C-alpha positions in Angstrom: 7.0 8.1 -19.7 7.9 6.5 -16.4 8.4 8.9 -13.5 11.3 7.0 -11.9 13.0 3.6 -12.1 10.5 2.0 -9.8 7.6 3.2 -12.0 9.5 1.8 -15.1 9.7 -1.6 -13.3 5.9 -1.7 -12.8 5.3 -0.4 -16.3 7.1 -3.5 -17.6 5.1 -5.8 -15.2 1.7 -4.7 -16.4 -1.1 -7.3 -16.1 1.4 -9.9 -15.0 1.4 -8.3 -11.5 -2.4 -8.9 -11.2 -2.1 -12.4 -12.4 0.4 -13.1 -9.7 -1.1 -11.2 -6.7 -4.7 -10.5 -7.6 -6.1 -13.7 -6.0 -4.3 -13.3 -2.7 -6.9 -14.5 -0.2 -5.3 -12.7 2.8 -5.4 -9.4 0.9 -9.0 -9.8 -0.2 -10.1 -10.6 3.3 -8.2 -7.6 4.7 -9.7 -5.2 2.2 -13.2 -6.6 2.7 -13.0 -6.3 6.5 -11.9 -2.7 6.0 -14.7 -1.9 3.6 -17.2 -3.3 6.2 -16.1 -0.5 8.6 -17.1 2.3 6.2 -20.4 4.1 5.9 -22.3 3.8 2.6 -20.9 5.8 -0.3 -17.7 6.7 1.5 -14.8 8.4 -0.3 -11.8 6.2 -0.6 -8.3 7.1 -1.8 -6.2 4.2 -3.1 -2.4 4.9 -3.0 -0.8 2.7 -5.6 -3.9 1.3 -7.4 -1.9 -1.0 -9.7 -4.2 -2.7 -12.3 -7.4 -1.9 -10.4 -7.9 -5.5 -9.3 -8.7 -6.7 -6.8 -8.8 -3.6 -4.5 -10.2 -0.8 -6.7 -12.9 -3.1 -8.1 -13.9 -4.2 -4.5 -14.2 -0.5 -3.4 -16.6 0.5 -6.2 -18.6 -2.7 -6.1 -19.2 -2.0 -2.4 -20.8 1.3 -3.5 -18.0 3.7 -2.5 -16.4 6.5 -4.4 -12.8 5.7 -5.4 -9.9 7.9 -6.4 -6.9 5.8 -7.2 -3.3 7.1 -7.9 -0.2 5.3 -9.2 3.1 6.4 -10.6 3.0 3.8 -13.5 1.2 4.9 -16.6 0.6 1.3 -17.6 -1.0 0.5 -14.3 -3.3 3.6 -14.6 -4.4 2.6 -18.1 -5.2 -0.9 -16.8 -7.2 0.5 -13.8 -9.2 2.8 -16.1 -10.0 0.0 -18.4 -10.8 -2.6 -15.7 -12.6 -0.3 -13.2 -14.4 2.4 -15.3 -16.5 3.4 -12.2 -13.3 4.7 -10.5 -11.4 7.9 -10.9 -7.7 7.4 -11.6 -4.7 9.8 -11.7 -1.1 9.3 -12.8 0.9 10.9 -10.0 3.7 10.1 -7.6 2.4 9.7 -4.1 5.0 12.2 -2.8 3.6 14.8 -5.3 -0.1 14.1 -4.9 -2.4 17.0 -3.8 -6.1 16.1 -3.6 -8.5 18.4 -5.3 -11.2 17.4 -2.7 -11.1 15.8 0.7 -10.2 14.8 3.2 -11.2 11.2 2.4 -13.2 8.8 4.6 -10.5 6.2 4.1 -7.1 5.6 2.4 -5.7 2.3 1.3 -2.0 1.7 0.7 -1.3 -2.0 -0.1 2.2 -3.1 -1.1 2.9 0.4 -2.5 5.3 1.8 0.2 8.4 -0.3 -0.4 10.2 2.2 -2.6 10.6 5.1 -0.1 13.6 6.1 1.9 12.9 6.7 5.6 12.7 10.4 5.1 10.2 10.0 2.2 8.2 7.5 4.3 7.9 10.2 7.1 6.7 12.6 4.5 4.1 10.2 3.2 2.9 9.4 6.7 2.4 13.1 7.4 0.3 13.3 4.2 -1.8 10.4 5.4 -2.7 12.6 8.3 -3.9 15.3 5.9 -5.7 13.0 3.4 -7.9 11.1 6.0 -10.6 12.9 7.9 -10.8 12.6 11.7 -12.6 9.3 12.4 -11.6 7.9 9.0 -9.5 4.8 8.4 -6.1 4.0 7.0 -5.5 0.5 5.6 -1.9 -0.6 5.0 -0.5 -3.7 3.5 3.3 -4.1 4.0 6.0 -6.3 5.5 7.9 -5.8 8.7 11.5 -6.3 9.6 10.9 -8.9 12.3 9.5 -11.4 9.8 12.9 -11.6 8.0 16.3 -12.7 8.9 18.2 -9.6 9.8 21.5 -8.5 11.4 21.9 -5.9 14.1 23.8 -3.5 11.8 20.8 -3.3 9.4 18.7 -1.4 11.9 18.7 2.3 12.4 20.0 3.5 15.8 16.4 3.9 17.2 15.5 0.4 16.1 12.4 1.6 14.2 13.4 0.2 10.8 16.0 -2.0 9.0 17.6 -1.5 5.6 18.7 -3.8 2.8 16.2 -6.6 3.7 16.4 -8.8 0.6 13.9 -10.9 -1.2 13.1 -11.9 -4.7 10.1 -10.2 -6.3 8.9 -10.9 -9.9 12.4 -12.3 -10.7 14.3 -9.3 -9.3 16.4 -9.3 -6.2 15.3 -6.3 -4.1 16.6 -4.8 -0.9 13.9 -3.1 1.0 13.7 -0.7 4.0 11.2 -2.2 6.3 9.8 -0.7 9.6 9.3 -2.9 12.6 5.9 -3.5 14.2 6.7 -0.9 16.8 8.1 1.4 14.2 4.8 1.4 12.3 2.8 2.0 15.4 5.0 5.0 16.4 5.0 6.4 12.9 1.2 6.3 12.6 0.6 7.6 16.1 2.9 10.6 15.4 0.6 11.5 12.5 -2.7 11.3 14.3 -3.7 7.6 13.9 -4.4 4.8 16.3 -3.6 1.3 15.3 -6.7 -0.8 15.9 -5.8 -4.1 14.3 -2.8 -5.9 12.8 -2.3 -9.3 11.2 0.5 -11.2 9.5 -0.6 -13.5 6.7 2.0 -15.5 4.7 1.6 -15.5 0.9 3.2 -17.4 -1.8 2.8 -16.2 -5.4 2.6 -18.9 -8.2 5.9 -20.3 -9.4 5.8 -18.4 -12.6 5.9 -15.1 -10.7 9.4 -15.9 -9.5 8.8 -14.5 -5.9 9.9 -15.6 -2.5 7.3 -16.3 0.1 6.1 -13.0 1.6 4.9 -12.4 5.2 2.2 -9.8 4.5 1.5 -7.5 7.4 -1.8 -5.7 7.5 -2.6 -2.6 9.5 -5.9 -1.1 10.2 -5.6 2.4 11.8 -8.1 5.2 12.6 -7.6 8.9 12.5 -8.1 10.3 16.0 -6.5 13.7 15.8 
């Protein structure tokens, strides 16, 4: 049973999501550059593992130990089938409590769009608990500046904007997106230093029914 409406949405997507986004060259390059920073046999937490490809499979193929979580039962089943070397758990990110850790690295790629600002603050504080000092956090997201916005969409502090619309897998979605400065401040408040960022445009194939997406990649290191 789906844990919430967003999980139900991804349950229904299943393998179609991988077929549309699994060959994203910018994503694969970002993940590979992150894995190159890790020591051999590092422990890696993937937050929103989806179908297990390409990220989970890249992690285990690089010789690292992977624990992936997702709130979609269909995605977890696909991950277990496609990446049997990984360890996968059906759980909402907000409710996840590691049995071991902290991890050498955590990866959250396109899995943070469903949170309110309060929930995102909670998740960011958990990042600080889940990653060891000196470890890495790799985030794939989108930022408010890369969309057409109006002044009244932004919170009073200018750190994020609400109701930023785009079409994803045939569905019109309104996201809450942080600004570049908002992400920097959020991560620094939880013990991370942003060491690299990059925006890479991506267009899914026509059958995916998606708008062009300005993917924003963040590499951060736990310093406190």
